[in-house]
C-alpha positions as a printed NumPy array, in Angstrom:
array([[-111.832,  138.279,  232.334],
       [-111.206,  141.055,  229.787],
       [-111.925,  138.747,  226.871],
       [-115.148,  137.517,  228.498],
       [-116.388,  141.067,  229.211],
       [-115.635,  142.356,  225.707],
       [-116.979,  139.284,  223.93 ],
       [-120.197,  139.271,  226.005],
       [-120.726,  142.95 ,  225.215],
       [-120.354,  142.271,  221.501],
       [-122.873,  139.429,  221.717],
       [-125.308,  141.876,  223.358],
       [-124.734,  144.575,  220.74 ],
       [-124.883,  142.178,  217.795],
       [-128.095,  140.583,  219.062],
       [-129.596,  144.055,  219.509],
       [-128.698,  144.93 ,  215.919],
       [-130.406,  141.795,  214.645],
       [-133.55 ,  142.364,  216.728],
       [-133.86 ,  146.01 ,  215.675],
       [-133.51 ,  144.981,  212.03 ],
       [-136.165,  142.318,  212.661],
       [-138.569,  144.927,  214.06 ],
       [-137.824,  147.573,  211.44 ],
       [-140.792,  146.525,  209.324],
       [-143.354,  147.121,  212.088],
       [-142.252,  150.08 ,  214.209],
       [-140.698,  153.503,  213.748],
       [-136.996,  153.731,  214.53 ],
       [-137.408,  156.541,  217.054],
       [-140.09 ,  154.565,  218.905],
       [-137.775,  151.559,  219.238],
       [-134.908,  153.795,  220.351],
       [-137.047,  155.602,  222.926],
       [-138.372,  152.387,  224.491],
       [-134.91 ,  150.833,  224.394],
       [-133.312,  153.856,  226.062],
       [-135.948,  154.117,  228.808],
       [-135.44 ,  150.436,  229.653],
       [-131.651,  150.787,  229.468],
       [-131.764,  153.82 ,  231.768],
       [-133.897,  151.871,  234.223],
       [-131.41 ,  148.992,  234.2  ],
       [-128.56 ,  151.457,  234.678],
       [-130.259,  153.214,  237.614],
       [-131.358,  149.999,  239.28 ],
       [-128.42 ,  147.669,  238.716],
       [-125.327,  149.54 ,  237.556],
       [-125.481,  152.954,  239.24 ],
       [-125.365,  151.518,  242.802],
       [-122.09 ,  149.81 ,  241.851],
       [-120.512,  152.97 ,  240.415],
       [-120.964,  155.573,  243.157],
       [-124.726,  156.123,  243.27 ],
       [-126.21 ,  159.495,  242.324],
       [-122.736,  161.001,  242.06 ],
       [-122.681,  159.782,  238.442],
       [-124.92 ,  162.726,  237.523],
       [-122.388,  165.294,  238.767],
       [-120.514,  167.028,  235.973],
       [-119.024,  170.362,  234.998],
       [-119.067,  169.454,  231.315],
       [-122.794,  169.239,  230.65 ],
       [-122.515,  170.925,  227.242],
       [-119.933,  168.409,  226.045],
       [-122.052,  165.536,  227.352],
       [-125.002,  166.807,  225.345],
       [-122.833,  167.21 ,  222.236],
       [-121.492,  163.67 ,  222.712],
       [-125.03 ,  162.432,  223.092],
       [-126.048,  164.115,  219.837],
       [-123.106,  162.479,  218.052],
       [-124.075,  159.005,  219.243],
       [-127.77 ,  159.594,  218.489],
       [-126.837,  160.619,  214.943],
       [-124.609,  157.559,  214.619],
       [-127.239,  155.172,  215.969],
       [-129.996,  156.566,  213.789],
       [-127.844,  156.298,  210.664],
       [-126.673,  152.795,  211.507],
       [-130.133,  151.422,  212.296],
       [-131.688,  153.098,  209.262],
       [-129.059,  151.361,  207.157],
       [-129.911,  148.049,  208.817],
       [-133.485,  148.334,  207.554],
       [-132.375,  147.678,  203.965],
       [-128.782,  146.384,  204.059],
       [-127.603,  142.878,  204.932],
       [-126.636,  142.863,  208.603],
       [-123.04 ,  141.751,  208.02 ],
       [-122.473,  144.435,  205.364],
       [-123.711,  147.235,  207.607],
       [-121.588,  146.087,  210.553],
       [-118.484,  145.696,  208.39 ],
       [-118.813,  149.203,  206.938],
       [-119.314,  150.586,  210.434],
       [-116.057,  148.976,  211.577],
       [-114.177,  151.624,  209.59 ],
       [-114.766,  153.87 ,  212.645],
       [-111.363,  153.196,  214.307],
       [-109.675,  154.153,  211.053],
       [-111.613,  157.417,  210.866],
       [-110.634,  158.141,  214.461],
       [-107.001,  157.776,  213.504],
       [-107.431,  160.448,  210.823],
       [-109.481,  162.689,  213.16 ],
       [-106.813,  162.436,  215.875],
       [-104.353,  164.203,  213.569],
       [-106.609,  167.135,  212.699],
       [-108.503,  167.609,  215.97 ],
       [-106.046,  166.408,  218.634],
       [-102.715,  167.185,  216.98 ],
       [-101.497,  163.591,  217.281],
       [ -98.843,  162.102,  215.034],
       [ -99.715,  159.224,  212.725],
       [ -97.009,  157.418,  210.796],
       [ -97.126,  156.084,  207.231],
       [ -98.019,  152.546,  208.324],
       [-101.117,  153.741,  210.132],
       [-102.099,  155.881,  207.164],
       [-101.698,  152.761,  205.004],
       [-104.06 ,  150.906,  207.368],
       [-106.578,  153.731,  207.076],
       [-106.324,  153.563,  203.295],
       [-106.779,  149.788,  203.356],
       [-109.95 ,  150.094,  205.439],
       [-111.404,  152.813,  203.239],
       [-110.647,  150.695,  200.168],
       [-112.624,  147.905,  201.803],
       [-115.578,  150.257,  202.28 ],
       [-115.418,  151.298,  198.608],
       [-115.37 ,  147.643,  197.55 ],
       [-118.432,  146.869,  199.688],
       [-120.353,  149.934,  198.527],
       [-119.632,  149.151,  194.844],
       [-120.001,  152.689,  193.468],
       [-120.903,  152.868,  189.789],
       [-122.222,  149.307,  189.699],
       [-125.722,  147.899,  189.702],
       [-125.159,  146.648,  193.248],
       [-124.629,  150.119,  194.718],
       [-127.162,  151.203,  197.337],
       [-127.405,  154.716,  198.727],
       [-128.255,  153.125,  202.077],
       [-124.636,  151.905,  202.289],
       [-123.688,  155.511,  203.059],
       [-125.657,  155.34 ,  206.319],
       [-123.344,  152.999,  208.307],
       [-120.424,  155.021,  206.908],
       [-122.056,  158.204,  208.255],
       [-122.566,  156.346,  211.545],
       [-118.836,  155.618,  211.676],
       [-118.093,  159.34 ,  211.295],
       [-120.57 ,  160.07 ,  214.094],
       [-118.853,  157.621,  216.43 ],
       [-115.447,  159.001,  215.51 ],
       [-116.667,  162.465,  216.556],
       [-118.015,  160.963,  219.768],
       [-114.65 ,  159.454,  220.525],
       [-112.757,  162.68 ,  219.922],
       [-115.041,  164.432,  222.426],
       [-114.566,  161.538,  224.858],
       [-110.818,  162.017,  224.668],
       [-111.292,  165.638,  225.723],
       [-113.342,  164.907,  228.865],
       [-112.305,  161.349,  229.725],
       [-109.781,  162.503,  232.322],
       [-112.387,  164.208,  234.529],
       [-115.59 ,  162.301,  233.668],
       [-116.277,  158.676,  234.583],
       [-117.557,  156.077,  232.129],
       [-120.765,  155.831,  234.175],
       [-121.375,  159.576,  233.918],
       [-120.792,  159.57 ,  230.182],
       [-123.097,  156.565,  229.777],
       [-126.03 ,  157.988,  231.73 ],
       [-125.984,  161.299,  229.862],
       [-125.942,  159.476,  226.532],
       [-129.102,  157.601,  227.511],
       [-130.768,  160.841,  228.616],
       [-129.959,  162.47 ,  225.267],
       [-131.326,  159.41 ,  223.479],
       [-134.608,  159.749,  225.38 ],
       [-134.863,  163.491,  224.74 ],
       [-134.057,  163.32 ,  221.02 ],
       [-136.124,  160.233,  220.177],
       [-139.049,  161.643,  222.178],
       [-138.842,  164.933,  220.295],
       [-138.695,  163.142,  216.928],
       [-141.679,  161.07 ,  217.992],
       [-143.692,  164.197,  218.79 ],
       [-142.8  ,  165.629,  215.374],
       [-143.166,  162.502,  213.229],
       [-144.885,  159.867,  215.333],
       [-148.317,  160.71 ,  213.95 ],
       [-147.265,  159.095,  210.657],
       [-148.655,  161.829,  208.409],
       [-145.508,  161.739,  206.264],
       [-145.167,  157.967,  206.231],
       [-144.862,  155.774,  203.196],
       [-144.846,  152.002,  203.243],
       [-142.298,  151.245,  200.57 ],
       [-140.403,  149.192,  203.122],
       [-137.249,  151.303,  202.799],
       [-135.351,  153.73 ,  204.972],
       [-138.032,  156.442,  204.93 ],
       [-140.719,  154.004,  206.026],
       [-138.616,  153.078,  209.07 ],
       [-138.066,  156.754,  209.892],
       [-141.537,  158.187,  209.216],
       [-143.829,  155.325,  210.242],
       [-146.514,  156.164,  212.819],
       [-146.077,  154.982,  216.383],
       [-148.229,  152.004,  217.359],
       [-148.647,  150.126,  220.616],
       [-146.234,  147.156,  220.487],
       [-147.68 ,  143.662,  220.316],
       [-147.273,  141.629,  223.545],
       [-144.628,  139.355,  222.001],
       [-142.645,  142.39 ,  220.833],
       [-142.456,  143.829,  224.343],
       [-140.228,  140.905,  225.264],
       [-137.917,  141.789,  222.391],
       [-137.867,  145.471,  223.393],
       [-137.077,  144.594,  227.008],
       [-134.298,  142.3  ,  225.8  ],
       [-132.902,  145.103,  223.618],
       [-132.991,  147.524,  226.571],
       [-131.189,  145.087,  228.869],
       [-128.684,  144.287,  226.124],
       [-127.939,  147.981,  225.639],
       [-127.301,  148.561,  229.345],
       [-125.352,  145.367,  230.008],
       [-123.348,  145.571,  226.796],
       [-122.303,  149.133,  227.566],
       [-121.363,  148.224,  231.137],
       [-119.306,  145.145,  230.264],
       [-117.387,  146.771,  227.425],
       [-116.595,  149.682,  229.752],
       [-115.372,  147.154,  232.316],
       [-113.133,  145.526,  229.707],
       [-111.506,  148.872,  228.902],
       [-111.302,  149.856,  232.558],
       [-109.285,  146.82 ,  233.641],
       [-107.132,  146.42 ,  230.541],
       [-105.172,  148.374,  227.985],
       [-107.276,  149.374,  224.995],
       [-104.922,  147.578,  222.592],
       [-105.664,  144.285,  224.368],
       [-109.433,  144.697,  224.742],
       [-110.252,  146.196,  221.331],
       [-109.61 ,  143.109,  219.144],
       [-112.373,  141.25 ,  220.971],
       [-114.853,  143.765,  219.58 ],
       [-114.398,  142.107,  216.207],
       [-116.483,  139.232,  217.581],
       [-119.353,  141.389,  216.275],
       [-118.397,  140.556,  212.683],
       [-118.947,  136.767,  212.748],
       [-121.975,  137.372,  214.962],
       [-123.461,  139.635,  212.279],
       [-122.889,  136.948,  209.651],
       [-124.512,  134.369,  211.965],
       [-127.63 ,  136.458,  212.624],
       [-127.866,  137.393,  208.966],
       [-128.004,  133.729,  207.988],
       [-130.213,  132.541,  210.855],
       [-132.82 ,  135.314,  210.892],
       [-132.764,  136.816,  207.412],
       [-131.343,  134.123,  205.154],
       [-128.602,  136.426,  203.837],
       [-125.027,  135.298,  203.247],
       [-122.3  ,  137.779,  202.196],
       [-121.285,  137.421,  198.562],
       [-117.714,  137.292,  197.318],
       [-117.354,  141.055,  196.897],
       [-118.6  ,  141.651,  200.448],
       [-116.116,  139.133,  201.869],
       [-113.259,  140.918,  200.081],
       [-114.379,  144.302,  201.436],
       [-114.738,  142.893,  204.962],
       [-111.233,  141.44 ,  204.754],
       [-109.744,  144.844,  203.864],
       [-111.664,  146.627,  206.64 ],
       [-110.784,  144.06 ,  209.293],
       [-107.157,  143.911,  208.182],
       [-106.823,  147.685,  208.418],
       [-108.477,  147.8  ,  211.843],
       [-106.505,  144.899,  213.275],
       [-103.238,  146.342,  211.971],
       [-104.01 ,  149.575,  213.814],
       [-104.622,  147.59 ,  216.99 ],
       [-101.324,  145.776,  216.504],
       [ -99.547,  149.112,  216.144],
       [-101.263,  150.35 ,  219.298],
       [ -99.953,  147.349,  221.19 ],
       [ -96.444,  148.028,  219.873],
       [ -96.425,  151.731,  220.712],
       [ -98.553,  151.613,  223.907],
       [-100.803,  154.339,  222.495],
       [-104.564,  154.631,  223.067],
       [-105.563,  156.98 ,  220.281],
       [-107.362,  154.758,  217.834],
       [-108.983,  151.575,  219.094],
       [-111.303,  152.803,  221.837],
       [-114.058,  154.07 ,  219.601],
       [-116.452,  151.2  ,  219.53 ],
       [-116.986,  150.756,  223.263],
       [-119.621,  153.496,  223.057],
       [-121.074,  151.847,  219.999],
       [-124.711,  151.278,  220.903]])
């Protein structure tokens, strides 16, 4: 049951990534995010909220922290999806998977937790993998590779805040406030930039960010609805996986997203990771999986939970 929930959630998230990359040449990022979040909120209110206590999910005494968490995940999403516009899908996802390693480092400085030399070695291994994939100083280096890395830092910050309020706030409450922040922030960006006055059509990151809003084509509405449903259902099922199981057992199934990213990259975009990318991915995945193994051995929940708020 846990494996099925986590794996299904990763299929939803990975498919969403591929579809957003596919649409990045036609629509502004904040327009896609706004439509996605409105649909996801509707799915949450209509299908998920009745199963999780009804309107009680809106009750909270930590509204400020919820808003701060929402800003962290909005920052992370924007950076990740902007990176997707120009990077191969598998590369962007692999770099993002350094997030659990960053959380391990953050837990020392922000939560006062103890991390042993083996975990620090795993962190170093993952960061080495990121350096290999980014290829600094070579002709293959792209500034856009910094965006999924920035996204990983955003999600690490999100997780640290989650650790602080997770005892008193339910997963449903945290989820609904994230969607509300998404709607507020993407709507505000749309009001500021949606006119397209600053747009350029070079096909890069800035084009995806500054492009004018347009009414979606009928065929694209189906994709946007699918993305919205995938966001809501993926978030619900990964939360279920973590609710009914220890994090150290559920977290490895999140790595299903890696082969899925390779699959979508080949099927939709005709991109296959080169040898350097495979080496970097191996270091990142090895570091992350070693951390999960250590979590299982020590029955700790500090590091692996990060990605279940991923999209």
